[in-house]
N, C-alpha and C positions, 0 to 999 in steps of 0.2 A: 501681565507679561513684563519681563525685565526691560529696562531701558537699554536700547542697543544702538541708537543713532547719534551722530554728531556731524555737523556740516564742516567740510574741509574748506580751506581758503583757496582762492583762485590759483595760487601758485602750484597747487597739487593737481589741478585739473589736467594739465598737460601730461603728467605722469600717468594718470588714470586713463587718458585717451590712448596712450601707448599700450596699456594693459588690455584695453578693449580689443586690440588687434593681435598682440603678441604674447598674451599671458600664458603661463604654463601651469600644469597641475602637479601638486605634491600632496594630494589629499590622502590621509591615512584611512584605511578601511578596517576599522576596529569592531564594528558591530557584526554580530553573528546573523547571517542570512537576512539582511534587511530588505524591505520592499522598495527602498530607494537609496540612492547614494547619500550617505551622511555628509554634511558639510557643504552641500551644493544645492543650488536651485537652477532651473532653466527659465529664462525670461526673454520676452520680446517687447521692444519699445514700439510705439506707434511710429509709422514711417515719417511723420512730420517732425519728430523730435530730433534736433541736431546732435551731433556726436558729443560736444562739450557738455550739453545738458544731461546726456545719458551718463557720462562719467561722474557728474556731480550727484546724480540720483543714486548711483552705486556708493559713492564715497559717503553720502549722508547716512547710509546704513552700514558703514564700515565693511563694505564688500568690494570685491574686485573681479573683473572678468578673467576667466581662465582660457576660454576659447570662444570663437565665433562660428556659428553654423551659417555660412554665407548664403546658401540658397534660401534659408528661412529668415535671414537677418535676425537671428536669435543668439543669445549668449548663454554659455555655461558660466555660472557665477559662484565664486567662493564666498561663503558667508562667515561671520565671526565665530570663533571657537566657542564663545559663551552663549550662542543662540542656537535654537533648534531649527530644523528645516521648516516645521509647521509654523513657527513664529515668523520666520522670514517670508514665507509665502503670504502670510497675513499682512505683514508690514509693507512689502512691495505691492501687494494688491490694492493698497490705499492710494497709490500714486496714479493719477488719471493719465499720465503719459505712457503707462505700461499697458500693452495690449493683452498680455497674459503672463502669469508666473505660475510655476508648478515645481514639484519635486522632480529630480532626475531619476525616473523610475527604473527599476531593474527588471528585465525580462529574462526568464530562464528557459532553456531548451528542455523538453521532456527527455528524461534519461532513457536511452534505448540500449539494452545490453547487446553484446556481440555474439551471443550464443547461436550456434548453427541453425537451430530450428525455431528460433524466436519468432520468425516471420509466420510460422504455422500456429502460434499460440494466440489465436483470436481472443481467448478469454482475457488475456492481459492487455492486448492492444488490437482492436478490431478496426481495420481500415477498409473493410469490404473485400478482403482477400479470399481466395478459394480455401475451403475448409476440407482438408484431407488431400491425399496424394492420388486418389483414383480419378481417372479422367471423367469429367462430368460431375465432379463433386460440387456441392452448392457454394454459393458466395455468401459471405457474411454481410451483416448490416453494419455500416460504419458507426463506431462508438457504442456498439452493443458489447461492452466489455466492462471490466471492473476498475478501469482508470489506473492501471498499475504504473505506467511510465511517468505520469505526472506525480503520482504519490511517491515514487522512489526518489524524487527530488527532495522530499522531506526526510525520508529515512529508508535505508535498506536493511535495517535490523541490526541487532548486536549478537555476538557469539554467546553472551551470557544467558540468552533466552533459549530454553530447550523445549522442543516439541516431541512429545511422546507419541510414536506411531504404534498404536496397539492394534495389531493386525496379523498378517501372515509372516511377519518379519520384514527385513529389508536386505537388499543385495549389498553387503558390506564392502564389496570391491568394485561397485559400479563407478565408472570414471566421473560421473556427475554427482556422486553421492559420497564416495569414500573419504573425502576431506571434510565432510559435514557430520560424520558419525561420532557421537560423543563416546560411546563404548560399544562393545559387541552385544550389549543388551542381555536379555534373558529369553530363553525358549521354554515356555510353560507347557508346550505340547510334548516335547521330548525330555524336558527336565535338565537342560544344560545352559551354559553361558555363551551360546552362539546362536543369535537370533537371525540366522540366514534365511532368506525368503526362498521357499521351494514351490511357490504358487504364482507370484507376480503381483498380486493385489497390493500388498503393503509397499512394495517398491514403487508402484505407480502413484500411490497416495503420497509417499515421502517426496517424490520428485516435484509434484505440484506445490507442496507446502514449502519446500526448502532446498531444491536442487542448487548445487553450486552455480553461481551466475557470473556473467561477464568473463568467462574463462575460455571462450571460443569453442565450447564443447556443448553439444546437445541442446538442452532447454534452459529456461530461466525459472527459478523458483520464486514464489511470492516473497518469502523472507530470505533474502540473499545470505545473510550472515548467521541466522539462527542455527543451532545444532539439532541433530536428530538423535533421539533415543529409541532404538528399535526394540519392540517387545512382541514376541511371537505368541499369540493366543489362538490362532487358527491354523489348521493343518494344511497339507498340500492341496486339499480339495476345497479349502476355504471355509471349513467348519470348525467350530469350537464349542466348548461347554461353559456352563455357568462357572465352574471351578477355574478353568484356564482364564476366562475373561476377568473374573473378580481378582484373581491373583495378579494378572497382568496390570490391571488398573492400579491396584494398591502398590505393586512394586514400582511402577513408573513414577507415581507421585512421591513415593518415599525415596526415589533415587534421582530427584532433581528436575523432573518434567514440570514445567509451568503451564504448558498448553498440552491438551490431549486431543488426538484425532481418533474417533471411533467410527470406522466405516463398515459396520456390520449391523445386523438387525434381526429381530424376530417379532412375531405379532403378539406374543404374550408377555405380560408383566413378569418381572423377576425380582423378588424382594432382595436377594443377595446382591445383584448388580446395582439396584437402586441404592442400597446401603453403601456400596463402594463408591458410587458417584457422589453421594452426600459427603463422604469422608474427603474425597478429592476436592470438591467444590467449597465446602464450608470449613473444613479443618485445615486443608493445605492451600486453599486459595487458588486453585487451578481452574483455568478456563477450559471448557469441554465443547468441542465441535463434533456433531454426529450427523450421519447421513440419514435422510428421512426414509429411504427405501425406493425401490424401482418398479413397483407393481401397480401403480395408479390406484392405490387403495389407502386405507388409514395409515398414519405415520407409525413406523415400527419403533419398538424399544431397542436400544436405550434413547433414541432421539425423542421419544414421546415423554420422557421424564422432564417435563417442561421447566421445572424449578431449577434444575442443575445443568441443563444441556441446551446449546444453541442448535436447534434442529434446522437442517439445511435442505431445501428443495433444489431442483436443477432447472436452469434455463439453457437456451441454445444460442447459436451464433446470430440470431435475430432478436434476442431479448424476449423470446417467447418461452413460457413454461413447457418443458418437454411433456409429451403425452404419457410417459411412463412414471413420472415423478409422483411419489406419494403425497398426500395432502391431508390437512386437518388443522384444527385450531392451534396445535403445538408448533406449527411451522413459524420460525422466526424470520428467516431471510432465505434468499436463493442465491445461487452462484452458477457460473457456467459448468455444465456437466455433460454436454453432448459433443462427441468427437474432439476430445481433449488429448493432445499429444503429451506424453510423459515418459519417464524412465521405465525400463523393463529389465528384469534380471539378465545379465550376460549369459549365464548358464542355460537359460530357457530360450534364448534367442537363436533362431535358425542360422546356420552357417551362411556367411555372406551378407548378413543384415546387421544393421546398427541396433543397439539395445534400447530402442524407443518404440512406443506403440501408441496408436490412437485408441482411446477408451471412452465408453459412455458410463454414466451412473451418478447417483447422488453422492457416491463415495468421492468422486472427483470434485464435485461441488463443495462438499464439506472440507476437503483439503485446502481449497482457496480460503475458506473462512479461518481455518486453523493458522494459515500463514499470515493473514491479516491480523489476527489476534496476537501473534508473536511480535509483529511490528508495533502494535499499540503498547504491548507490555514493555517493549524495549524503550519507548519514549517516556512512558509514565509507569514505572514499576510499582508505584504505590496503589494503582487502581485495583479494585476488587474484580473478581470474575463477573459479577453483576454489572459493574461499571463498564467493563469491556463489552459485554453483551449489549448493553444499551447503546453504546457508541456505534457498534456495528449495525444494530437495528435502525437507529434513528438517522443514520447517515445513508441508508440504502435508497436507491432510486425506485420509485413506484412505477415500474415499467409497464404494468398492466392496468394503469389507472383509468384508461378509457373503458375498461370492462368492469374492473373491481377497484374502485377508488379507496385508497387507504389500505390498512392491513387487511389481508384476506387469507383464506385457508390454503391457497395455492402457492403463493410465493412470500407469504408473511408481509413484512414491511417493504420488501422489494429486493431487487438484485443489488448485491453489495457494491459500494463505491469506495475504493481505497483512498482516493484523494480527499473526499469529504470527511472520511473518518480520521485521517491523519493530520491534515493541515491545522485544524484548531488546536490539537494537542501540541504541535510544534511551536505554535505561537505562545502557549502558556507554559512551555517547559521551564 
């Protein structure tokens, strides 16, 4: 540790005594998102120590009081510019006249967006609120959520990360989505450059992953700032073919998608789809989230392509696996998928209603994972899709550990935890 102390003569004690009472702060805040205020410590002398000796103790370490917390009889102390907070805590801690010394820690409020229906999004922040708008709807379990509000203090994403919604298309004019659309996408069902949603499913998925947030409108998306690339591979009835799906995956990753959301499935293997996923994952470095399926049976494809895809099961507002969520060894994680409010196409919304809808399904769960992957990619763009998958897996909360400890076939490594996934990345950025 560098030498930081020198004893001042008695003539300076009077000036230090005045600073103990009347000092002011001019501390620069230059560090990015520190855990404590740089250049300051908080300390308290033992009550038996007289004021002149307190001043001398500070002067000996070239420090001065900035303010006094009278009710605690503690001081906010400015430390030398050439010393760190950690060094000064150690140095002051050696003085037997000091009751305690510590950093001046920074506490941050959890970021809560102002979107109209955010209070209904238990998946993002569950305080035990009623789930749904129907009288008699169940209550959620506090903290049975993906820890979004605290995670958003670390990042809300960047516009440079594009999420490919390979689905029924997206409502390109939805008030909560229109500013998030990167382009009109492509429609492989009708063969044109207008991927408008005529079913609703793709719009619901897109809203969960990346609806415009903090805009006093509708809902909050997981990735506030990420862009959406709509790719229509399923028709108005929610059905698609190998050809439309393969073409959609390839087009999406060749046109800038860094994250793919695949919320469709079938029980049979498909070599062509698997080859497209391999190209996206290995050649283009794209992270792929996929829904496990909703029939309480084996994991559907493409989620079952374990090497390339983050297979997502569904949990509910009590952190329980839903009874209909598919299961199997391919399951990586789970996310809320029961009674999820999200965006719905304006054209399909009945007159007099807002274009939002409550929906169930592993499709909704997978969209939460896609949004989280977009936030991770924004912080650490050099990470491979395997790296991102492992971060999401290993930061998950094992919410069914009392029944199935560790990874299991029902919710994999657990329900995703955005805060745990993002905070370590922010530290090492």
